[in-house]
N, CA, C and O atoms as a GROMACS GRO file, in nm:
protein
  352
    1UNK      N    1   8.060  11.175   6.205
    1UNK     CA    2   7.947  11.123   6.280
    1UNK      C    3   7.925  11.198   6.411
    1UNK      O    4   7.814  11.201   6.464
    2UNK      N    5   8.031  11.258   6.464
    2UNK     CA    6   8.016  11.330   6.590
    2UNK      C    7   7.915  11.444   6.576
    2UNK      O    8   7.834  11.467   6.666
    3UNK      N    9   7.920  11.515   6.463
    3UNK     CA   10   7.827  11.625   6.442
    3UNK      C   11   7.684  11.574   6.432
    3UNK      O   12   7.592  11.635   6.488
    4UNK      N   13   7.664  11.464   6.363
    4UNK     CA   14   7.529  11.407   6.352
    4UNK      C   15   7.482  11.362   6.490
    4UNK      O   16   7.366  11.382   6.524
    5UNK      N   17   7.570  11.303   6.568
    5UNK     CA   18   7.532  11.259   6.703
    5UNK      C   19   7.487  11.378   6.787
    5UNK      O   20   7.391  11.367   6.864
    6UNK      N   21   7.556  11.491   6.774
    6UNK     CA   22   7.515  11.611   6.848
    6UNK      C   23   7.378  11.659   6.803
    6UNK      O   24   7.296  11.700   6.886
    7UNK      N   25   7.352  11.653   6.673
    7UNK     CA   26   7.221  11.694   6.622
    7UNK      C   27   7.110  11.601   6.671
    7UNK      O   28   6.999  11.645   6.699
    8UNK      N   29   7.141  11.473   6.681
    8UNK     CA   30   7.043  11.376   6.734
    8UNK      C   31   7.017  11.408   6.882
    8UNK      O   32   6.902  11.409   6.925
    9UNK      N   33   7.124  11.433   6.958
    9UNK     CA   34   7.110  11.464   7.100
    9UNK      C   35   7.025  11.588   7.125
    9UNK      O   36   6.948  11.593   7.221
   10UNK      N   37   7.038  11.687   7.038
   10UNK     CA   38   6.962  11.812   7.057
   10UNK      C   39   6.821  11.804   7.002
   10UNK      O   40   6.742  11.897   7.020
   11UNK      N   41   6.788  11.695   6.934
   11UNK     CA   42   6.654  11.679   6.881
   11UNK      C   43   6.632  11.742   6.745
   11UNK      O   44   6.518  11.759   6.703
   12UNK      N   45   6.740  11.776   6.676
   12UNK     CA   46   6.728  11.839   6.544
   12UNK      C   47   6.699  11.738   6.434
   12UNK      O   48   6.620  11.763   6.344
   13UNK      N   49   6.764  11.622   6.444
   13UNK     CA   50   6.749  11.519   6.342
   13UNK      C   51   6.728  11.384   6.406
   13UNK      O   52   6.751  11.365   6.526
   14UNK      N   53   6.684  11.291   6.326
   14UNK     CA   54   6.673  11.150   6.368
   14UNK      C   55   6.747  11.067   6.264
   14UNK      O   56   6.765  11.110   6.150
   15UNK      N   57   6.789  10.951   6.303
   15UNK     CA   58   6.857  10.861   6.210
   15UNK      C   59   6.788  10.726   6.210
   15UNK      O   60   6.718  10.689   6.305
   16UNK      N   61   6.810  10.654   6.101
   16UNK     CA   62   6.757  10.518   6.092
   16UNK      C   63   6.849  10.439   6.001
   16UNK      O   64   6.918  10.497   5.917
   17UNK      N   65   6.852  10.308   6.016
   17UNK     CA   66   6.938  10.228   5.928
   17UNK      C   67   6.894  10.242   5.783
   17UNK      O   68   6.775  10.250   5.752
   18UNK      N   69   6.992  10.246   5.694
   18UNK     CA   70   6.964  10.251   5.550
   18UNK      C   71   6.924  10.110   5.506
   18UNK      O   72   7.003  10.017   5.520
   19UNK      N   73   6.802  10.092   5.455
   19UNK     CA   74   6.759   9.958   5.416
   19UNK      C   75   6.845   9.897   5.304
   19UNK      O   76   6.854   9.776   5.290
   20UNK      N   77   6.907   9.983   5.224
   20UNK     CA   78   6.990   9.933   5.114
   20UNK      C   79   7.130   9.892   5.161
   20UNK      O   80   7.197   9.812   5.095
   21UNK      N   81   7.174   9.946   5.274
   21UNK     CA   82   7.308   9.916   5.326
   21UNK      C   83   7.305   9.935   5.476
   21UNK      O   84   7.316  10.048   5.524
   22UNK      N   85   7.291   9.828   5.551
   22UNK     CA   86   7.272   9.835   5.697
   22UNK      C   87   7.393   9.896   5.769
   22UNK      O   88   7.384   9.927   5.888
   23UNK      N   89   7.505   9.912   5.701
   23UNK     CA   90   7.621   9.975   5.764
   23UNK      C   91   7.605  10.126   5.772
   23UNK      O   92   7.673  10.193   5.849
   24UNK      N   93   7.514  10.180   5.692
   24UNK     CA   94   7.492  10.324   5.685
   24UNK      C   95   7.365  10.364   5.761
   24UNK      O   96   7.278  10.281   5.788
   25UNK      N   97   7.357  10.493   5.794
   25UNK     CA   98   7.238  10.545   5.860
   25UNK      C   99   7.186  10.663   5.777
   25UNK      O  100   7.264  10.744   5.727
   26UNK      N  101   7.055  10.671   5.764
   26UNK     CA  102   6.991  10.782   5.697
   26UNK      C  103   6.960  10.890   5.800
   26UNK      O  104   6.917  10.859   5.912
   27UNK      N  105   6.980  11.014   5.764
   27UNK     CA  106   6.958  11.127   5.854
   27UNK      C  107   6.843  11.210   5.796
   27UNK      O  108   6.842  11.241   5.677
   28UNK      N  109   6.747  11.246   5.881
   28UNK     CA  110   6.635  11.328   5.837
   28UNK      C  111   6.591  11.418   5.952
   28UNK      O  112   6.619  11.389   6.068
   29UNK      N  113   6.522  11.529   5.920
   29UNK     CA  114   6.475  11.618   6.028
   29UNK      C  115   6.389  11.541   6.127
   29UNK      O  116   6.312  11.453   6.090
   30UNK      N  117   6.403  11.576   6.253
   30UNK     CA  118   6.324  11.511   6.357
   30UNK      C  119   6.176  11.540   6.337
   30UNK      O  120   6.136  11.652   6.306
   31UNK      N  121   6.095  11.437   6.354
   31UNK     CA  122   5.950  11.453   6.339
   31UNK      C  123   5.895  11.548   6.445
   31UNK      O  124   5.804  11.627   6.417
   32UNK      N  125   5.949  11.541   6.563
   32UNK     CA  126   5.906  11.625   6.674
   32UNK      C  127   6.029  11.690   6.736
   32UNK      O  128   6.088  11.636   6.830
   33UNK      N  129   6.070  11.806   6.682
   33UNK     CA  130   6.191  11.869   6.734
   33UNK      C  131   6.176  11.909   6.881
   33UNK      O  132   6.066  11.932   6.930
   34UNK      N  133   6.289  11.916   6.948
   34UNK     CA  134   6.288  11.956   7.088
   34UNK      C  135   6.240  12.101   7.099
   34UNK      O  136   6.236  12.174   6.999
   35UNK      N  137   6.204  12.142   7.219
   35UNK     CA  138   6.158  12.279   7.241
   35UNK      C  139   6.266  12.379   7.201
   35UNK      O  140   6.237  12.484   7.145
   36UNK      N  141   6.391  12.346   7.230
   36UNK     CA  142   6.502  12.436   7.196
   36UNK      C  143   6.517  12.448   7.044
   36UNK      O  144   6.538  12.558   6.993
   37UNK      N  145   6.506  12.337   6.973
   37UNK     CA  146   6.516  12.340   6.827
   37UNK      C  147   6.401  12.422   6.770
   37UNK      O  148   6.422  12.503   6.679
   38UNK      N  149   6.282  12.403   6.820
   38UNK     CA  150   6.167  12.480   6.773
   38UNK      C  151   6.188  12.629   6.799
   38UNK      O  152   6.153  12.712   6.715
   39UNK      N  153   6.244  12.663   6.914
   39UNK     CA  154   6.271  12.803   6.947
   39UNK      C  155   6.372  12.863   6.849
   39UNK      O  156   6.352  12.974   6.800
   40UNK      N  157   6.479  12.791   6.822
   40UNK     CA  158   6.581  12.840   6.730
   40UNK      C  159   6.524  12.857   6.589
   40UNK      O  160   6.549  12.957   6.523
   41UNK      N  161   6.446  12.759   6.545
   41UNK     CA  162   6.387  12.767   6.411
   41UNK      C  163   6.289  12.884   6.399
   41UNK      O  164   6.273  12.940   6.290
   42UNK      N  165   6.224  12.921   6.508
   42UNK     CA  166   6.126  13.029   6.505
   42UNK      C  167   6.190  13.167   6.518
   42UNK      O  168   6.123  13.268   6.494
   43UNK      N  169   6.316  13.174   6.554
   43UNK     CA  170   6.384  13.301   6.574
   43UNK      C  171   6.437  13.353   6.441
   43UNK      O  172   6.505  13.282   6.368
   44UNK      N  173   6.406  13.478   6.411
   44UNK     CA  174   6.456  13.539   6.288
   44UNK      C  175   6.598  13.589   6.309
   44UNK      O  176   6.643  13.605   6.423
   45UNK      N  177   6.668  13.615   6.200
   45UNK     CA  178   6.803  13.669   6.212
   45UNK      C  179   6.799  13.806   6.278
   45UNK      O  180   6.889  13.840   6.355
   46UNK      N  181   6.696  13.885   6.249
   46UNK     CA  182   6.686  14.017   6.314
   46UNK      C  183   6.670  14.002   6.465
   46UNK      O  184   6.729  14.078   6.541
   47UNK      N  185   6.590  13.904   6.508
   47UNK     CA  186   6.573  13.879   6.652
   47UNK      C  187   6.706  13.839   6.716
   47UNK      O  188   6.743  13.888   6.823
   48UNK      N  189   6.778  13.750   6.648
   48UNK     CA  190   6.905  13.702   6.702
   48UNK      C  191   7.008  13.815   6.708
   48UNK      O  192   7.080  13.828   6.808
   49UNK      N  193   7.016  13.896   6.604
   49UNK     CA  194   7.110  14.009   6.605
   49UNK      C  195   7.074  14.111   6.712
   49UNK      O  196   7.162  14.161   6.781
   50UNK      N  197   6.947  14.140   6.726
   50UNK     CA  198   6.905  14.235   6.830
   50UNK      C  199   6.944  14.183   6.968
   50UNK      O  200   6.996  14.259   7.050
   51UNK      N  201   6.920  14.056   6.992
   51UNK     CA  202   6.957  13.999   7.123
   51UNK      C  203   7.108  14.002   7.144
   51UNK      O  204   7.155  14.033   7.253
   52UNK      N  205   7.184  13.971   7.039
   52UNK     CA  206   7.330  13.967   7.051
   52UNK      C  207   7.390  14.106   7.068
   52UNK      O  208   7.492  14.121   7.135
   53UNK      N  209   7.328  14.206   7.007
   53UNK     CA  210   7.386  14.341   7.009
   53UNK      C  211   7.328  14.433   7.116
   53UNK      O  212   7.373  14.547   7.131
   54UNK      N  213   7.228  14.385   7.190
   54UNK     CA  214   7.171  14.466   7.298
   54UNK      C  215   7.274  14.477   7.411
   54UNK      O  216   7.335  14.378   7.450
   55UNK      N  217   7.290  14.598   7.461
   55UNK     CA  218   7.386  14.622   7.569
   55UNK      C  219   7.343  14.549   7.696
   55UNK      O  220   7.225  14.520   7.713
   56UNK      N  221   7.439  14.519   7.785
   56UNK     CA  222   7.404  14.451   7.911
   56UNK      C  223   7.298  14.524   7.993
   56UNK      O  224   7.224  14.461   8.068
   57UNK      N  225   7.291  14.657   7.978
   57UNK     CA  226   7.190  14.732   8.054
   57UNK      C  227   7.054  14.734   7.984
   57UNK      O  228   6.961  14.798   8.031
   58UNK      N  229   7.042  14.663   7.870
   58UNK     CA  230   6.916  14.654   7.799
   58UNK      C  231   6.897  14.759   7.690
   58UNK      O  232   6.793  14.763   7.624
   59UNK      N  233   6.998  14.843   7.673
   59UNK     CA  234   6.990  14.946   7.569
   59UNK      C  235   6.988  14.879   7.432
   59UNK      O  236   7.071  14.792   7.403
   60UNK      N  237   6.893  14.920   7.350
   60UNK     CA  238   6.881  14.863   7.215
   60UNK      C  239   7.006  14.893   7.133
   60UNK      O  240   7.072  14.994   7.156
   61UNK      N  241   7.038  14.805   7.039
   61UNK     CA  242   7.157  14.827   6.957
   61UNK      C  243   7.142  14.952   6.868
   61UNK      O  244   7.033  14.986   6.825
   62UNK      N  245   7.253  15.017   6.844
   62UNK     CA  246   7.257  15.131   6.754
   62UNK      C  247   7.217  15.084   6.614
   62UNK      O  248   7.273  14.985   6.565
   63UNK      N  249   7.125  15.151   6.549
   63UNK     CA  250   7.081  15.108   6.416
   63UNK      C  251   7.196  15.097   6.316
   63UNK      O  252   7.195  15.007   6.231
   64UNK      N  253   7.293  15.186   6.324
   64UNK     CA  254   7.408  15.180   6.232
   64UNK      C  255   7.490  15.053   6.258
   64UNK      O  256   7.533  14.987   6.163
   65UNK      N  257   7.513  15.020   6.384
   65UNK     CA  258   7.586  14.898   6.418
   65UNK      C  259   7.509  14.776   6.369
   65UNK      O  260   7.567  14.683   6.313
   66UNK      N  261   7.378  14.777   6.391
   66UNK     CA  262   7.295  14.666   6.346
   66UNK      C  263   7.310  14.648   6.195
   66UNK      O  264   7.329  14.536   6.148
   67UNK      N  265   7.302  14.756   6.120
   67UNK     CA  266   7.316  14.751   5.974
   67UNK      C  267   7.454  14.699   5.934
   67UNK      O  268   7.464  14.616   5.844
   68UNK      N  269   7.560  14.747   5.998
   68UNK     CA  270   7.696  14.704   5.965
   68UNK      C  271   7.714  14.554   5.990
   68UNK      O  272   7.773  14.484   5.908
   69UNK      N  273   7.664  14.506   6.102
   69UNK     CA  274   7.677  14.364   6.134
   69UNK      C  275   7.596  14.279   6.036
   69UNK      O  276   7.644  14.176   5.988
   70UNK      N  277   7.473  14.322   6.007
   70UNK     CA  278   7.389  14.248   5.912
   70UNK      C  279   7.454  14.244   5.775
   70UNK      O  280   7.451  14.140   5.708
   71UNK      N  281   7.513  14.354   5.732
   71UNK     CA  282   7.582  14.359   5.602
   71UNK      C  283   7.704  14.267   5.603
   71UNK      O  284   7.728  14.195   5.506
   72UNK      N  285   7.779  14.269   5.710
   72UNK     CA  286   7.896  14.181   5.719
   72UNK      C  287   7.855  14.034   5.716
   72UNK      O  288   7.920  13.953   5.650
   73UNK      N  289   7.748  13.999   5.786
   73UNK     CA  290   7.701  13.860   5.785
   73UNK      C  291   7.652  13.818   5.647
   73UNK      O  292   7.673  13.705   5.604
   74UNK      N  293   7.586  13.910   5.577
   74UNK     CA  294   7.541  13.881   5.441
   74UNK      C  295   7.660  13.855   5.350
   74UNK      O  296   7.659  13.760   5.271
   75UNK      N  297   7.763  13.938   5.361
   75UNK     CA  298   7.884  13.919   5.281
   75UNK      C  299   7.949  13.785   5.314
   75UNK      O  300   7.989  13.712   5.224
   76UNK      N  301   7.960  13.755   5.440
   76UNK     CA  302   8.018  13.628   5.483
   76UNK      C  303   7.939  13.509   5.430
   76UNK      O  304   7.997  13.412   5.383
   77UNK      N  305   7.808  13.517   5.437
   77UNK     CA  306   7.722  13.407   5.389
   77UNK      C  307   7.742  13.383   5.240
   77UNK      O  308   7.739  13.268   5.195
   78UNK      N  309   7.762  13.489   5.164
   78UNK     CA  310   7.784  13.473   5.020
   78UNK      C  311   7.915  13.402   4.990
   78UNK      O  312   7.928  13.335   4.888
   79UNK      N  313   8.012  13.417   5.079
   79UNK     CA  314   8.144  13.357   5.057
   79UNK      C  315   8.160  13.220   5.122
   79UNK      O  316   8.254  13.147   5.088
   80UNK      N  317   8.073  13.184   5.212
   80UNK     CA  318   8.081  13.055   5.280
   80UNK      C  319   7.994  12.952   5.208
   80UNK      O  320   7.893  12.906   5.261
   81UNK      N  321   8.035  12.917   5.091
   81UNK     CA  322   7.963  12.816   5.014
   81UNK      C  323   8.037  12.684   5.024
   81UNK      O  324   8.156  12.683   5.054
   82UNK      N  325   7.970  12.573   5.000
   82UNK     CA  326   8.040  12.444   5.001
   82UNK      C  327   8.158  12.443   4.903
   82UNK      O  328   8.262  12.385   4.934
   83UNK      N  329   8.142  12.504   4.788
   83UNK     CA  330   8.251  12.505   4.689
   83UNK      C  331   8.370  12.583   4.744
   83UNK      O  332   8.484  12.542   4.723
   84UNK      N  333   8.345  12.694   4.812
   84UNK     CA  334   8.454  12.774   4.868
   84UNK      C  335   8.527  12.696   4.977
   84UNK      O  336   8.649  12.704   4.988
   85UNK      N  337   8.454  12.621   5.056
   85UNK     CA  338   8.515  12.542   5.163
   85UNK      C  339   8.605  12.432   5.106
   85UNK      O  340   8.711  12.403   5.161
   86UNK      N  341   8.563  12.371   4.996
   86UNK     CA  342   8.641  12.264   4.935
   86UNK      C  343   8.768  12.316   4.868
   86UNK      O  344   8.867  12.244   4.860
   87UNK      N  345   8.766  12.441   4.822
   87UNK     CA  346   8.880  12.493   4.747
   87UNK      C  347   8.995  12.537   4.838
   87UNK      O  348   9.101  12.573   4.788
   88UNK      N  349   8.977  12.535   4.965
   88UNK     CA  350   9.084  12.582   5.056
   88UNK      C  351   9.167  12.471   5.107
   88UNK      O  352   9.260  12.493   5.184
   0.00000   0.00000   0.00000
């Protein structure tokens, strides 16, 4: 529940009592996400990688480094499945 509470605090999701079981809460995307959530949702992975890999002096990331990081993230994403998490 702590993770859901954090998502509620940031405006990502909203919760409501489950009409079938009042002890439970239903979680759904927020109808009106916060400005920060909207910003994150609008940012592409390329934008995020460029921002993360740009040097402190503003120098754009090396295209080869960008490609290597993107490839590594793609590989990681393929291996980070719910089934893989359960099997460990």
